[in-house]
C-alpha positions in Angstrom: 102.5 77.0 101.1 99.8 76.4 104.2 101.5 79.5 106.0 102.6 81.9 103.8 99.3 82.6 101.2 97.9 84.8 103.4 101.2 87.2 104.0 102.0 86.8 100.4 98.3 88.5 99.1 98.5 91.0 102.2 102.4 91.9 100.7 101.0 91.8 97.0 97.7 94.2 97.8 100.4 96.0 99.8 102.7 96.3 96.9 99.8 97.1 94.5 98.6 99.8 96.9 102.0 101.8 97.0 102.2 101.2 93.2 98.6 102.9 93.1 100.0 105.9 95.6 103.0 106.5 93.3 101.7 106.7 90.1 98.2 108.7 91.2 99.7 111.3 93.1 100.7 113.1 89.5 104.1 114.1 90.8 106.3 112.9 88.0 109.2 112.7 90.1 108.1 110.1 92.4 107.7 107.5 89.1 110.9 106.1 89.3 109.4 105.2 92.8 107.0 103.0 91.7 109.7 100.6 90.5 110.3 98.8 93.6 106.5 98.2 94.4 105.8 96.9 90.7 108.6 94.4 91.3 107.6 93.0 94.2 104.0 92.7 92.9 105.3 90.8 90.0 107.6 88.5 92.5 104.2 87.6 94.7 102.0 86.7 91.6 104.9 84.7 90.5 105.1 83.0 93.3 101.1 82.9 94.1 101.4 81.2 90.6 103.8 79.0 91.2 102.1 77.8 94.4 98.6 77.7 93.1 99.7 75.4 89.5 99.6 72.6 89.8 96.7 72.2 92.7 98.4 71.5 95.7 97.3 68.4 97.6 93.5 68.4 99.1 93.7 70.0 102.1 96.3 72.8 101.2 94.4 73.4 97.8 91.4 74.9 100.1 93.5 77.4 101.6 92.9 79.9 99.0 89.1 80.0 99.2 89.6 80.5 103.3 91.9 83.4 102.4 89.5 85.0 99.8 86.6 84.2 102.1 88.2 85.9 104.9 89.4 88.9 102.5 85.7 89.1 101.0 84.3 89.4 104.6 86.7 92.3 106.0 85.5 94.0 102.5 81.9 93.4 103.6 82.6 94.6 107.3 84.4 97.8 105.9 81.2 98.4 103.5 78.4 98.1 105.9 80.3 100.3 108.7 81.8 103.4 107.1 82.4 104.9 110.7 84.7 102.2 111.6 86.5 102.3 108.3 86.6 106.0 108.9 88.1 105.8 112.1 90.6 103.1 111.7 92.1 105.1 108.6 92.5 108.1 110.8 94.3 106.0 113.3 96.7 104.3 110.8 97.1 108.3 109.5 98.2 109.2 113.1 100.8 106.3 113.6 
């Protein structure tokens, strides 16, 4: 559990983003493609749930808070520096 929590969270967020892209695109032909990200997000939520309930041993129980703090820090930096966020978004769109 200790090494898989952050990648699982990233995979779940990526699946949720893909699902949002397909649903909000307005193109009805893309809706069937939303099944895969939806299934992936559900699988990730299940695995995370099974890893966090019941609570793991002491040191491993701190990991969700550590990853959550790291996520909040990243969101705070992105909110505080819109020019950096824009530059990163443009760089990702080019690649």
